[in-house]
C-alpha positions, 0 to 999 in steps of 0.5 A: 080070013084074019082071027077076030081076035089075038091073044097077046102073052108075053114071057120071059122064064116060064115054061110051065105056066106057059104050057098051062095057059097055051093049053086054057086057050085050047079048050076056048070056046069061040071056034079056032079059026076066030082067034090066034095066039102070039107069044112074045119072047123076052129073051128066054133063058132057055132060047127062043126054040125052047119055047116054039118047042112048048107052044108048038106042043100044046098050040101047033099052027094055031100059035106064033113066037117070036122074039120081042128083045128089048127087056120089059113086059109092057115092050113085050106086049108091043112086040106081039100087037105088032104081029097081031092081025086081029082088029080085037088085042086081048092081053092075058099073062104067061102065068095066066089061066083063060076060063073057057070062055073067055074070048068068046066072053071078051067079044061080047063086053068088047062091043059095050065099050072101048076097053073092058078090063075082067075078072082075074079069080086068084088059085089056090093050091089047096084050099085046105092049107093055106099058105099064109102068104097065099091066104092074103092073095086069096083076099087082095091080090088082083080085085080088077074088079075095084080097080077098073070101077075105082082108079081107073084102070085093068090089069093086063092080065086081063086087058081088052081093047080094039086095034084101032084105040090101041093104036090111037093111044099108043104103045105101054111104056117101059120104067112105069106101071105100064097097065094104069099108065096106058088105062090113065093115057086111054081116058084122057084121049076119052076112052071108055072101060068098063069091068065085065066078071065072065070074061075072065082068067085064073093068076095062081096065088103066089108060095113065098115071101119071096113072090111077094118081096119080088112083086112089090119092088117091081111095082113100087119102083114102076109105080115112084116113077108113074108119080114122080112125072107129076107136079109136086109128085116126090111129095105125093109120093110120101104121102102115099107111103105112110096112106100104105101103111096106115092102111093096116088098120082098116084092111085088116077087118077086111080081111077078118070079114072076107069071104075068100077065106073061111077059116079064122086061122088062115084069116090071121095068118093072112093079116100078120102078112098084110102088116108084113106086106104094108111095112116093107112097101113102106120101107122100099117106098122111102128107100127108093125116095132116098136114093133119087 
């Protein structure tokens, strides 16, 4: 009997977090015979056998590890889909921590729409001693409800779709923001996207400036390629970069009024990181623009 839902997880050099992710999946309220797990390893330096050893230790026969030889998260997800069997696909990342009811609630939600984006809850190491970057992440990281309802895409850290729809839209593309690009293609094709709060995964907050830089280097580069596919894309990109810089003003107010941070100290630290991030994104956007 084929499983009802296939969990697809791209993986690259993240064995510790993968172990936690798989452990969370082993605690699902959905019976184990109703789902399968596909880990698509993207040429991790430890080698495929090391990834299989971790998967076997935590999940045994519940998980299938496949090699995704083309580098990139989108290509790895596509590879995972090819190895899967179920009529419903659930995408998450190796550093995510699915809630126990994630799959059960996801199957209910996918009956209401073609595509479901769920909640991504930022997980703090110790809420009483926040690093400034953690404070920033607590306010701004993974606002998937806003992404779904306002920007019409869901992050692939928590995205569910029927196989029929996925096949009709096509796989994830490389070198662009694949979650945004894929969802926009799906919506343009007439498919529906909803947000569901109880379809929840956790994601650890980043804790260093270096982690934020790596994130925004990647996202800025991918978004540039996506925007520049449009007519007058470079002009649009230049205007957007200024909008990002000016957004520090209203978003300072967002931090001060955020219910995710209780202490004034944490809010002030988050504001400092906010200014630093937005200036970094502004200059990185222009560096990419003028290097082309």
